[in-house]
C-alpha positions as CSV (number, residue, x, y, z in Angstrom):
1,X,5.0,10.3,9.3
2,X,8.0,12.4,8.5
3,X,11.0,11.4,6.4
4,X,13.8,13.2,4.7
5,X,12.8,15.1,1.5
6,X,14.9,12.9,-0.8
7,X,13.5,9.6,0.5
8,X,11.0,7.8,-1.7
9,X,7.4,7.2,-0.6
10,X,7.2,3.5,-1.4
11,X,9.4,2.3,1.6
12,X,6.9,4.0,3.9
13,X,3.9,2.1,2.4
14,X,3.8,-0.6,5.0
15,X,4.5,1.6,8.1
16,X,1.7,4.0,7.1
17,X,-0.8,1.1,6.6
18,X,0.2,-0.4,9.9
19,X,-0.5,2.9,11.6
20,X,-4.1,3.2,10.4
21,X,-6.7,3.4,13.2
22,X,-10.2,4.1,12.1
23,X,-12.6,4.7,15.1
24,X,-15.8,2.7,15.1
25,X,-19.2,4.3,15.7
26,X,-20.1,3.6,19.3
27,X,-18.1,1.0,21.2
28,X,-15.3,-1.3,20.0
29,X,-11.7,-1.1,19.1
30,X,-10.6,0.8,16.0
31,X,-10.4,-0.8,12.7
32,X,-6.8,-1.5,11.6
33,X,-7.4,-2.8,8.1
34,X,-9.0,-0.7,5.3
35,X,-11.2,-2.5,2.8
36,X,-9.3,-1.1,-0.2
37,X,-6.1,0.8,-0.9
38,X,-5.8,3.1,-3.9
39,X,-2.3,4.3,-4.8
40,X,-0.4,5.6,-7.8
41,X,2.1,3.8,-10.0
42,X,5.1,4.5,-7.7
43,X,3.7,1.9,-5.2
44,X,3.4,-0.9,-7.7
45,X,5.8,-3.6,-6.4
46,X,5.6,-7.3,-5.7
47,X,6.3,-6.6,-2.0
48,X,3.5,-4.0,-1.6
49,X,1.0,-6.2,-3.5
50,X,1.9,-9.3,-1.5
51,X,1.6,-7.4,1.8
52,X,-1.9,-6.2,0.8
53,X,-2.9,-9.7,-0.3
54,X,-1.7,-11.2,3.0
55,X,-3.8,-8.7,4.9
56,X,-6.9,-9.3,2.7
57,X,-6.9,-5.7,1.4
58,X,-8.2,-5.1,-2.1
59,X,-5.8,-3.1,-4.2
60,X,-6.2,-0.5,-6.9
61,X,-2.7,0.4,-8.1
62,X,-2.1,1.0,-11.8
63,X,0.7,-0.9,-13.5
64,X,3.5,1.3,-15.0
65,X,3.5,1.0,-18.8
66,X,7.2,0.3,-18.9
67,X,7.3,-2.5,-16.3
68,X,7.5,-5.4,-18.9
69,X,10.2,-3.5,-20.9
70,X,12.3,-3.2,-17.7
71,X,12.6,-6.9,-17.3
72,X,9.8,-7.4,-14.7
73,X,7.5,-10.4,-14.9
74,X,3.8,-9.7,-14.8
75,X,2.3,-9.7,-11.2
């Protein structure tokens, strides 16, 4: 997926996950849902976490140390 150089990565989080196709060994349609997603702090948002929760995907995204200081409620 290509975007302009000054665009952030986080808005592309959902489109990239929706484009995942993992071929199965042998027959069958490809998997579209990973078991787990690991990402850096830039992807920590309520929207991204809710999206993963709805799809039943386990998440490993660290929480930025300054989130509480910036007025965000704990997730």
